[in-house]
N, C-alpha and C positions, 0 to 999 in steps of 0.2 A: 249468608247474605245474599239478597235478592239481585237478581241480574239487573241492571239498568235497563229502561225500555228503549227502543231503538232510535228515537227521537229525543231521549233527555239528556239533558246538559248537566255538568256537576253544577253543585250547589253556587248560586251567585254569579255564574257566567253567563253570557250575554252573547246571540249573535247580532253584527250591525249589517242590516241589510241595506242593497244599493242605494236607495234615497237618502237615508243615514248618513251612509257613510261618505255620500257626495257632498251633505250638509257641514259634517265635521272637517272634511278636508279643507271647504272652503274658509271654515272658521279657524283651522290651525295656520292657512297660510296669512290670514290677517293678523292674528297674534303674534306669529313669529316676526312679521315685518315690524311691528309696534315694539317689541322687545330689542330688534337690531338697531332701531333708529336710537336706542339711549345706550349702546355700545354692549350689550351683552353677547357673548358668544355660545352658539349651541354645543351640547355634546352628548353623548350616550355611555351609559354603562350596561354590562351584563345583566341580563335577566336573574342569571342564577349567582348568587353570592355565599361566602361561606356565613353560617350562623354565627360562629365565634368573632367574627369581626362585625359586617353590616348588622347581622342580624341583632347581637346585643345591642350593639350603638343605636339603633333604631329605637323608637318610642313606642312601638307596635307591640300589642299585649301577646306574649308568648304563643297563647291559644291560637291566636288570629294569623299566625306563621304558617304558610307553607313550608314543609320538610322534607326533604329526601337526602339517599346516602350517595355519594360519589363512588368511585370503584374503590379509593382508599380508605373509606368507612368514614370518612368526613362527613359532618353534617351540613348540608347545603339547604338556603331558603330562596323561595322566589322573593325579590326585592320587595318589601311593603311600602317603601317610600324611596325620594330619590335624594333627601337630604342627607343621608348617612352614606349612601355611594360615592355621592358628589365630595362630602367631605374626606371620604377614603383616597379618592383621585387628587384632590387637592393636596393632600398630605404625601405623595407619593410620585406620581408622573408628572405633576403641576408644581412641585414643590419650590422649583428655581423660578418660577414665575413672579415678578414684582407684585407686589399687594398694593391697594386692593384688587381684586380678580372678580369680573363681572362673568357670570358663566349661566347659562338657561338650558333647558330641556325639555322634552315632549316624549313622555314614555308611558307604557303601562305599568300599574302598579298592583300586586296582589295581596289581599287579606281575607282569609279565610271567614267565614259567616258559619254560626252553629245554626240560626233559622234564617231563610233568606229575605221576606219581610221587605222585597222590594230593593233591598241594598247590594250593591253589586259586590262580588269578590274578586274581579277584575275590572280596572278601570283605568281611563287615560287620564294621566296630569300633565298639566303645562306649568311651567315653574322657572323661578329665577334664585340664582343665592350671590348673594354680594358678601365676599369673603374678604377679613381682614381690614372692616373699618368698623369702630366702635362709637361712632358718632351719631348724634341725634339727625345729622345731616343725612345720613345712610338710612334711618330709618324712614325719614320723609321721603326719600327717593324711592326705597321700595313700596312703599303705600301709594304714591302718586302714580307709578306706574304700573301698579295692579288696577289702578282707578282707569288710568289710560288704556291698559290693553281691554279691561271689560267693554269700554267706551268704544274703540276700536272695532270690537266683536260683534258690535249691534246692541249692547243692552244699553236701555235707556233708563231704566228707574230700578236703582239699587243702591243701598246705604252700607256702609265700611265702619264696623263696630271697633274703637280702639281700646285699649286697655294697658295695663302694666303689672307684670307679675311681681314685681320689687315691692310695689305698695301691697298688694294683696299679702305676700309673705311679710312684710315688716309689721303691718296691722295685726296680723293673726298670731305672730310670733310673740307681739308684745302682749296680748291679752291671755293665749292660751299656753306660750310657752312650750309645749313638748310638741315635736315634730310629726309625731303619728295624730294627734289630734289637729294639727294644722291639715295635713293630708287629707283626713277624714271629712273635715268643712270643706276643703276645695273641690271633694266630689259631689259635693250638693249643687256647688257652682259649675262646674263641668256637665253634669247631667241637667241643668237648668230646674232642679227640683227647688224652687224657693220654698214653697210650702215646707217641705222635709228641712230644709234648711232653717227655718223659724223655729220650728217644734225642736231640732237639735239644740239650736242655741238656747231656748228656755229651761231646756234640761241641764244644762252645763252647770258646773259649780262655780258661778262667777258672779260678781257684784252686780248690782241693778246697774250701775254705771258701764261697766264692760259689755253687758248683756245689750244696753242700750247702743253703746259704739257698733257693735256687731250686727244690729236690726239697723241701723242707720246707714249701714255701708251699703245694704241694698238698693239703696235711693242713689248712689251714687253713677246714674246714668243721663246725660244728657249733653248741652251744650260745654262750654269752657267754664262756666259759673260754677259747675260741681267741683272743681278743684280746690275752689275758696271752702268749700264744705269739708272736703277731703281732709284739707289741713287741720282743721278742727278736729277731726278723729285720730291722728298719727300724733306721735311724740318722739320718734326716733328719726336718725340722719338718713336711714336707707327709704324710709318712706316719704321725707322731705326731698330726695333727690328723685324719687321717681315723677312726685309731683314737678319739679323742675322741669325733669326732660319733657313730659306732656305738655307742658306749657311752650317750650322750645318747639315740640314736634306741632303745636296747632301752628305756631308761625310759620314754620317750613309749609305746611299743606296748603295754608292759605297764600304764600307766595306762588305755589305749583297750581293754585285756582281751582284747588277739590274740596275745599272745605267743608261746600254744600251739601255732600254725601256723607261727610264724617260725624259720628255719633260716638263721645267718648263713654265709654263703659268700664267702669273699673271693678265690676263684677265678673269680666270676662276672664275666663280660666280655660285653657286649653288641654287636650288630653294628653299633646305630643310633650313627654316630660322633659326634653331635654331645650325647651324655651326657659329664658332667664330674664327678660323684660320686656320692653314692648311686643304686644300681640295684637291681631286682628282678625277680624272675620268678614268677609264680603256675603252679604244678604241679595237678593233680588225679591222683588214685590211679589212675584208669583209663587215663590217656594217658601217653606217654613224651616229650613235648614240651610246652611251655609254653603256658597257654591265655591268658595274660595277662603283660604287663611294663610296666616304666615306670622312671622315674629322671629326675635332676635334671639340667636341660640350661640351664646360666646362661651360655652363649655367641651362643646361636642367635638369639635375637633382636637383637642386633647385627648381624647380616646383614641386619636391615630397619631399621637406624639407629636403634634404639632400646635403651638400656641397662636390662636388667631379669633379673633371675634368675627362675628358673621351675621347676619340676618338674611330672609328670603320669603317667598311667599309661593303658595301652588292654587291651582285651579283646575277643580274637578269638571273634565271638560263635558262629561254627559251631563251633570247638573246645568251648566254653562248652555248646553244645547237646549234643554228642558225648558229654562227660562226664558230663553229667545223664542221658543213656539215658532219654528219655521215653518213655513208654508210647504205642501207636497211638492216635491219634485218633479218635474217630466225626466224620462228616461234619456231624451236628446233633442235636439231643436230640428234635426231634419232626418228623415230618412230615404233611402234609395232602396226600391224594389225590382227586381230585373227578372228576366226571363233566359233561359240559357243563350239563345241565338244574341242577345244584347249584352252579355257579359262584359265585354270588353269595354264597351261605351260606359257602361256604368259604373266600370271600376275606374275608368279615366275621368268621368265627371266625379266621382267621391274623393279622387285624390287631389283635384283641382280644388273642390272645396275646402279641405283638409288643410292645405298649403295655406288658404284664406283666413285660418283661425277656427273654422267652422266645424263642430262636433258633427259627425256623418254617421249612421248605421247604415251598412250595405247588406240587403237580404234576399237571398235567393227565394224568388215565389213559392218553389217548390216545398221549400222549408217552413211553410208557413200553413198553420189548418184553418186559423180563424183571422182573415184577413182584418175585417174591421175593428177584433178586440187588439190585435197588433198593433196598429197604424195610430188609433185613437188617443194616444198620449204624445203623437209627435205634432208638433206644430206647422210642419212642412213636408210633404211626402211627394216624392217625384218616382215616375214609374219607367221603366225602360223594358215595354212589352209591346207585344203585336208587331205592327209594321215599323214603330218609331217610339220615339220618347214623346210620354204623355204627360199631362197638366199638373202641375202642384196645388196644393192646398195647405 
């Protein structure tokens, strides 16, 4: 195996350079404050978890898990998401807390990529989990909070697609019967391969009526009027219940004042296999892939021996930053250049400025090779050189 080049990074890993780090820090602070105003408490979990617990409970494909062995021979994984680790904590350290429980996080997660193609293997995720509330009110709160958080971060133009896995499963099971057939057809939806979906449906040994139902299903995207069309396709109680929940959800989102960014999409299917009901994805106009997603996962906590319904969302911070298209940041607002004989005055001047909340870079003139290049990014430069302090620019 060839030795990595001296500047080479592992596949999918990224360096965060100073300007981008500053932008991300500002967005983090804004989003954290927005979530706290809704009563969510932040927490963190270990970067490493046991494969037999969090690794298996997560919905990440096994080949995307980073695995390693500890000294006792137990298999560990770098956490591939935050939902499963928080479920573990809710079922253990926080089991005595009253439900519903509102938790939030800002953490790095890791998913291996076979081919990079611009897809990160390490990325920062911001999100919340609302544990112990199975009502449509909770679904509405989580979607409204995600919308509020994106707006607070500065994202002006985005849309949230909302679907319901209960409806998809009910319709497909009515027509296909076999769970393996259902999973195969849902795979086309997850990949958004609608051409492949149509071709597959036409090859299935079904009546013309059932084929038409599956093909008409692809049209269930739009405003609240699609729910009436959805009722015409379904004939089972779970399907009707899913439609009723989406109708109620629309009313909650209207009350929150966010219905203008909501698109109902009953074809929406997530790759996260622990989702059980309402699911949603956030899209920015500038990007062709989701910057956030979430949904209801009412069975995940049972894997940690606790029966509690839950819902939540996660925001891919790097995608959000890309959608925001932040302007290039300067390194600092002010720089102080000094020579040896004026060191004390320069330090005292800088200390006073920092006490006033001004960011200051203090630089010995001897350490600068190209003064013009160094100072050009600062809006204000003060010189302590020669016989006295010299002017600012």
